[in-house]
N, C-alpha and C positions, 0 to 999 in steps of 0.2 A: 614815399609812395613809389619807390623804384620798382621796375619790373612790371608795370601795367601793360596791358595789351589793348589794341583797338576794340576788342570785344568787350572790354571792361567799361567802355565809354558810356553805356546806357544803363548801368546799374545805379541804383539810388545812392549807394555809398560814394560812388565816383562823383555824381552830380553835386553831392553835399560838399565835396572837397575840391571843386573846380578852382576856387581862388587860391587855395594852398598849392595845388599842383601847378597852376600857372606861375605863381611866384617862384617855385622851385625850378621850373624850366627856365625862366628868365634870368635867374641868378646863377644858373649852371650847376645847381645841386642835383638835378635830374637830367640825363641826356636821353632824348627821344629821337626817333627817326623822323624824316620829313613826312612820311605817311601819318605817323602818330601826331605830329604837330598840326597837320592839316585837319585831322579828326578833332583834335583838341580845339582848334579855332572854330570849327563848325559847331561843335557842341557848346562851346563857350558863348558864341554869338546867339545860339538858339535858346539856351537855358540860363545863361549867366546874366549878370547885369550889363547894361549897355557900356561899351568900352569907348573911351575917348582916344583918338589917335594922337599919341604924344611922341612917337618915335619917328625919326627920319631915316630914309634909306636912299643913299646917293648912288647912282649908277652912271656909267659912261656910255654914251651913244654917239653915233655920227650925227652931223647936222641933218642929213636926210632922214635918218631914223627918228630923230626928235620931231621933225616936221610931220612925218607920217603918223607917229603915235598921237601927236596933238590933233591932227585932222581926223583920225579915226575916233578918238574920244569925242571930239566936237560933233561928228556925224551921228554918234550914238547918244548925244545929249548927256554926256558924262564928263566928270573931271578926269584929268590924266591919272590921278591917284586911284580913283574908283575903277577906271578902265583897266589899268594895269593889275590891280588886285583881283578884279573879276576874271580877267584873262588868266592870271597865275593860278587861280583855284578852280579852273574849268567850269565856271558858272556861265549861264546863258547870258549873252549880250543881245539886247534888242536894238536894232538900228532904227533911228527915227527917219521919217520921210526925207528923201533927198530932193534935189532939184528935178531929177528925172521923174520921180514919183509925182511931184507937183505938176510938171508938164503933161504927164500921162493923164492925170485927173482932169486937167483943164481941157485937153484934147477930147477925152471921153465926153465931157459936158457939151462941147461943140458938136460932136458926132450925134449925141442924143437929140440935140436941137434939130439937126438936119433930118434925122429919122422921123421925128415928130412932124416936121413940115411935109415930108414925103407921104407919110400916112394920111395927113390931113388932105393933101391934094388928091390922093387915091380915093378917099371917101367922097370928096367933092365931085370928081370926074368919073367915078365908078370904075377906076382901073389905073394902072401905071403906064406912063409913056416910056418910050425908049430912053429919053433923057433921065427919067426917074430911075430906070434900071441901071443906067450908066453911073448915076450918082451913088446908088447902092454899092456898085462894084468898087467905086473910088473909096467909099467908107470902109468896105471890107479890106481893101488893100492897105489902107492907113492903119487899121487895127492889126493886121498881120505884121506890118513894119514896126509898130510900137511894141508888139509882143516880142519880136526878135531883139529889140533894144533892151528890154527888161531882162531877158534870159542872158 
């Protein structure tokens, strides 16, 4: 099947021959570009049978690079292997909540509690006192500070 093009990937004939083409590429009988290999991988994973990962790829990295890659994978809730594969093929990576997000959510809960207390007092006393207004200003400043940390 030499000479196929990326536009051939979605033809029925091509899909029927995925296992044969993959075997030819892996054994070196067919030479394809990186772009074509990426398309083959995407089509194969979407339409072909589930593939077990049986091959190893060893790379050299510095100690700090290794640490950073492991931490990034951990923060994304992924294995290093899945993180690197997802990154290599320009797929979307979703980062799981971090400590900052947890702190933000906790602080929002406390702020909500303070606002409820202020509203309750305003209803009881038919208005807000200067202390209540100062408390609202403090809450607003806290929200602004937290917003700048997230950005």
